[in-house]
N, C-alpha and C positions, 0 to 999 in steps of 0.2 A: 287921678291916674290910679287905676286898680292894678294890683300885681297878681298875675296868674301863675300857674306852674311853669310857664314858659320862661326860660332864662333871658330871652331877648328883652323882656321888660325890666329886668333887674338892673340896678345901677352898676356901673363898671367896677366900682370899689368892692361891692359884694361879690361879684363874679370872680374877681382876682383873688379875694380872700378865700373863697371856697375852693378854688382851684389849687392854691398854694397849700391849703390844709390837706386836700386830697393827695397831692403829690408828696407831701411830707409823710403821710401815712404809708403810701406805697413804698417810698424810700426806706422807711423804718422797717417795714415788713421784709423787704428784699435784703436789707442789711442784716437783720436777725437771722434770716434763713441762710445767708451766705456764711456767716460766722459759725452757725451751728454745724453746717456741713464741713467747714474747714476744721473745726474742733473734732468732729467725729472721725474724719479721715486721719487726723493726727493721732487719735487714740488707736485706731487700727494699724497705722504705720508703726507706732511705738510698740504695740503688741507683736507685730511681725518681726521687728528688729530684735526684741527681747527673745522671742522664740528662736530666731535664727542664730543669735549669739549664744544662747544657752544650749541648743540641741544640735547645731551644725555650724558651718562657717558663714560669715557674711561674704557676699560676693558683689560683683559689679552691678547687678540689677538692684541690689539694696541701696547702693550709693546713688544710682539713677533715680530711684523712688524718692530718696531724701532730697536730692537736688530739685526734682520737679515739684515736690510738696513745698519746699521753701520758696521757689519761684512763684508758685500759685498763691501762697499766703502773702508774699510781698506784693504781688499784683492786686490782690483784693484789698490790702491795706492802702496801697497807693490810690486805687480807684475810690475807695471809701473816703480817704482824706480829701481828694480833689473835689468829688461831688459834695461831700459834707461841707467843705468850706464855701462852695458856691451856694448851698442851701441856707447858710447862716447869714449871708449878706443880702 
C-alpha cells in the first residue's frame, strides 16, 4: 500500500496526531496574541489613569474603563483556562 499526498490513505492515528498538533499551534498563537493585546491595553489604561490622576480628576468614565478591562481580562483568563484544560486531556 503506497502512501500518496492524499490524507485519505494515511492511517487514522497519524491523521489524528497531525490535527491535534495543528490545533495546538493555532491555540498557542491565539493565546499569545490575546495576552499581548490584554497587556498592551493594560499599559495604555494605566498611562491614561496616571495622566488623569496627575493632571486632572478621575471621573466615571475612568471607572467604567477599569471595570470593562478587568471583566475582559477575567473573561480571557476563564476562556484560556477552560480551553487549556480541555487541550491537556
